[in-house]
C-alpha positions in Angstrom: 0.3 -0.2 0.0 1.6 3.0 -0.8 0.3 7.1 -0.3 0.6 9.6 -3.1 0.9 12.6 -4.1 -1.9 13.4 -6.8 0.5 12.0 -9.7 -1.6 9.1 -10.2 -2.8 8.9 -14.3 -6.7 8.8 -15.8 -7.0 6.6 -19.0 -10.5 6.2 -20.3 -9.7 2.3 -21.4 -10.8 2.1 -17.3 -12.9 5.1 -16.4 -15.7 4.2 -19.2 -16.1 0.6 -17.6 -16.4 2.0 -14.1 -19.1 2.9 -12.3 -19.6 6.3 -10.2 -20.6 5.9 -6.8 -23.5 7.7 -4.7 -22.0 10.3 -2.0 -22.6 7.9 0.6 -20.5 5.5 -1.0 -18.1 6.8 -1.8 -17.4 7.7 1.7 -17.6 4.1 2.9 -14.9 3.7 0.0 -12.5 6.2 1.1 -12.4 3.9 4.2 -12.2 0.4 3.4 -10.7 0.5 -0.7 -7.5 1.6 -1.7 -7.4 3.0 -5.6 -6.2 0.3 -7.6 -3.4 1.2 -10.1 -1.7 -0.4 -13.0 1.5 0.9 -13.7 0.5 4.3 -12.2 -2.7 4.1 -14.6 -5.5 3.7 -11.9 -8.1 1.0 -13.1 -10.8 1.5 -10.2 -11.2 4.4 -7.6 -11.6 7.1 -10.4 -14.5 9.3 -8.0 -12.0 8.4 -4.7 -9.6 9.8 -6.6 -10.7 13.1 -7.9 -12.5 13.3 -4.4 -9.2 13.4 -2.9 -7.7 15.7 -5.1 -10.2 18.4 -5.3 -10.4 18.4 -1.0 -6.4 17.9 -0.6 -7.2 14.3 1.2 -4.3 12.2 1.6 -5.4 8.6 -0.4 -3.9 5.6 -0.2 -3.3 3.4 -3.7 -2.3 -0.1 -4.2 -0.1 -0.8 -7.1 -1.2 -4.1 -8.9 1.3 -6.4 -10.8 -1.5 -7.3 -13.7 0.1 -9.5 -16.4 -1.2 -7.6 -19.2 -3.2 -4.5 -19.8 -6.3 -7.0 -20.4 -5.8 -8.6 -17.4 -6.6 -5.2 -15.7 -9.4 -4.7 -17.7 -10.8 -8.4 -16.4 -10.1 -6.9 -13.0 -12.3 -3.7 -13.9 -15.0 -4.9 -15.5 -15.4 -7.7 -12.8 -15.6 -5.2 -10.1 -17.6 -3.2 -12.1 -20.5 -6.1 -12.5 -20.3 -6.3 -8.3 -22.2 -2.7 -8.8 -26.0 -3.0 -7.6 -26.3 0.7 -9.7 -25.3 -0.6 -12.8 -26.9 0.8 -15.5 -28.2 -1.4 -18.6 -25.8 0.0 -21.0 -22.8 0.2 -19.1 -23.9 -4.2 -17.8 -23.4 -4.5 -21.6 -20.1 -2.9 -21.7 -18.2 -4.3 -18.8 -19.7 -7.8 -20.6 -18.5 -7.2 -24.1 -14.6 -6.0 -23.0 -15.0 -8.8 -20.6 -15.3 -10.5 -23.9 -12.6 -8.9 -25.9 -10.1 -9.2 -23.3 -10.7 -13.0 -22.8 -10.3 -13.2 -26.2 -7.0 -11.6 -26.3 -5.8 -13.4 -23.2 -6.7 -17.3 -24.7 -5.2 -16.4 -27.9 -1.9 -15.5 -25.9 -2.3 -18.4 -24.2 -3.0 -20.8 -26.2 -0.2 -19.1 -29.3 -3.2 -19.9 -31.8 -6.0 -18.0 -32.7 -9.3 -18.8 -30.0 -12.8 -19.5 -31.5 -16.0 -17.3 -29.8 -17.6 -20.4 -28.1 -13.9 -20.3 -26.5 -14.0 -17.0 -25.7 -17.9 -17.3 -24.6 -17.3 -19.8 -22.1 -14.0 -18.3 -20.4 -15.8 -15.5 -20.2 -18.8 -16.8 -18.8 -16.8 -18.8 -16.0 -15.9 -15.2 -14.6 -18.7 -14.2 -14.1 -20.9 -14.7 -10.5 -23.7 -17.1 -10.2 -26.0 -14.5 -10.1 -25.4 -13.3 -14.0 -26.9 -16.0 -16.3 -26.1 -15.0 -19.9 -25.9 -16.7 -23.4 -23.3 -17.1 -25.4 -25.8 -15.0 -28.5 -25.9 -12.2 -25.7 -22.3 -12.3 -24.5 -21.0 -12.3 -28.6 -23.9 -9.5 -29.3 -22.5 -7.3 -26.0 -18.9 -8.0 -27.6 -20.8 -5.6 -31.0 -21.6 -2.9 -28.4 -19.0 -2.6 -26.5 -16.8 -2.0 -30.1 -19.3 -0.1 -31.2 -19.1 2.5 -27.9 -15.3 2.5 -28.1 -15.3 3.9 -32.2 -18.0 6.0 -30.7 -15.8 7.3 -28.2 -13.0 7.7 -30.7 -14.9 10.4 -32.3 -17.2 11.9 -29.6 -16.1 10.9 -26.4 -19.0 12.7 -24.9 -21.4 11.0 -26.7 -19.8 7.4 -24.9 -20.2 9.1 -22.0 -24.1 9.7 -22.4 -25.0 6.8 -24.3 -22.5 4.6 -20.7 -24.6 6.1 -17.9 -28.0 5.9 -19.8 -28.3 9.8 -20.9 -28.7 9.1 -24.3 -31.3 6.0 -25.1 -30.3 4.2 -28.5 -31.2 0.8 -29.8 -27.9 -1.7 -30.2 -28.1 -1.9 -34.5 -28.5 2.3 -33.8 -25.2 2.2 -31.2 -23.9 -0.2 -34.6 -25.2 2.1 -37.1 -24.0 5.3 -34.9 -20.4 4.1 -34.9 -19.5 3.9 -38.7 -20.7 7.6 -38.8 -18.0 10.6 -38.6 -17.1 12.5 -35.4 -19.5 15.3 -37.4 -22.2 13.0 -38.0 -22.6 11.5 -34.5 -22.9 14.6 -33.0 -25.4 16.4 -35.4 -27.4 12.3 -34.7 -27.5 12.9 -31.1 -28.5 16.8 -31.3 -31.9 15.6 -33.5 -32.2 12.7 -30.9 -32.2 15.1 -27.6 -34.5 17.6 -29.4 -37.1 14.8 -30.3 -36.1 14.0 -33.9 -36.2 11.2 -35.9 -32.8 9.5 -35.4 -32.9 7.2 -38.5 -30.7 8.8 -40.3 -27.6 6.5 -39.5 -25.3 8.0 -42.3 -23.5 10.7 -43.6 -24.5 10.8 -46.7 -28.0 10.9 -45.5 -27.2 14.3 -43.0 -25.7 15.8 -45.6 -28.7 15.5 -47.6 -31.3 16.7 -44.8 -31.6 20.8 -45.1 -30.5 23.0 -42.2 -33.4 24.3 -40.2 -33.8 28.2 -40.0 -34.8 29.5 -36.5 -38.3 31.6 -37.0 -38.0 35.1 -36.6 -38.9 36.3 -33.0 -41.7 38.2 -32.6 -42.1 41.8 -30.6 -43.4 39.9 -27.6 -46.7 42.3 -27.7 -48.8 40.0 -28.7 -49.0 35.8 -27.8 -47.1 34.3 -30.6 -49.4 31.8 -32.5 -48.0 28.2 -32.7 -47.6 27.4 -36.5 -48.8 24.0 -37.6 -46.4 22.0 -39.4 -45.9 22.6 -42.9 -47.1 19.5 -45.2 -44.2 17.4 -46.1 -45.6 15.0 -49.6 -41.9 13.4 -49.7 -42.2 12.4 -45.6 -42.9 8.8 -45.6 -40.8 8.3 -48.5 -37.4 10.2 -47.6 -38.1 8.1 -44.1 -38.6 4.8 -45.9 -35.7 6.0 -48.0 -33.1 7.0 -44.8 -34.2 3.6 -42.8 -34.0 1.3 -45.5 -29.9 1.2 -46.0 -30.1 -0.1 -42.2 -32.1 -3.2 -43.3 -29.6 -4.2 -45.8 -26.4 -3.6 -43.6 -28.7 -6.1 -41.1 -29.3 -8.6 -43.6 -25.6 -8.4 -44.6 -23.9 -8.4 -41.6 -26.2 -11.3 -40.6 -25.3 -13.0 -44.4 -21.3 -13.1 -43.0 -21.3 -13.8 -39.2 -23.9 -16.9 -39.7 -22.7 -20.3 -39.7 -25.6 -21.6 -42.4 -25.4 -25.2 -41.9 -25.4 -24.6 -38.5 -29.0 -23.1 -38.2 -32.4 -25.0 -37.5 -34.8 -25.9 -40.5 -37.3 -23.7 -38.6 -35.5 -20.4 -38.5 -34.5 -20.8 -41.9 -38.5 -21.2 -43.0 -39.6 -18.2 -40.8 -36.6 -16.1 -42.4 -37.4 -17.5 -45.9 -41.1 -16.3 -45.3 -40.3 -12.5 -44.4 -38.2 -12.3 -47.0 -40.7 -13.6 -49.6 -43.0 -10.9 -48.3 -40.3 -8.7 -48.1 -39.8 -9.2 -51.5 -43.5 -8.7 -52.4 -43.4 -5.9 -51.0 -40.6 -4.1 -52.8 -42.0 -5.2 -56.3 -45.0 -3.6 -55.2 -43.5 -0.2 -54.4 -41.3 -0.8 -57.6 -44.8 -1.3 -59.3 -46.1 2.2 -57.5 -43.4 4.0 -58.8 -43.4 2.7 -62.4 -46.9 3.8 -62.6 -45.9 7.5 -61.6 -43.4 8.4 -63.5 -44.7 7.8 -66.2 -48.9 8.0 -65.6 
């Protein structure tokens, strides 16, 4: 155990994993738990460190001899998963980060690439008995954590908002958001916060959408009359046009990740039925477009 001046490093690799404490929990933690570090970088105890630094309170820290960064990440994830006030987003992120860390550690240990099944089994073995997850859930969360890390690389404040639950997005939309440019990510999130439609997850779509101009301010002498939104005949088609790329992306991702020879006949039949319905709808829409063009 060591005491120190305020010269420890804070890295977002670990900061994204850790769960903030309430004030009551913080007081207990300051008295009972040291700050854990790896190469003088804080692995857990960020809030305690910042609290002590702000109030000039002496603190203790424990330098752990983790074998690698992935071992330190594993420790941080497992500690965070013990917290009762973990958000759903942070839970999924920690499981995903744990999976990626274990996959790399297992690859190093075996000196050869490992399968998803091996990585999932290793991840599951580390989780507490109260946490039961299927292989598909762990794989799903691994994609989520990778998307959050990509968003964090481009727009850190957006990644924080997602992990803290301030900004709500489905997994599919989070993955789509991660593929945007930094500017695109911020534009989409601003629109979501303003209650606008979020189905605009491509930089091309964002550039095509016209900017809204602020309405001129009235003098204030008369009460402002709320204007009804102007009818837009293109609205429904525009919404559908922006949504279809997400369907295509989802189909292509499923096609590339699925081992079709292992899939049940029932699942294949259900999917085929829906694809037939989709094709019929597509053909009907194309006929409608052709009728209007040649009317």
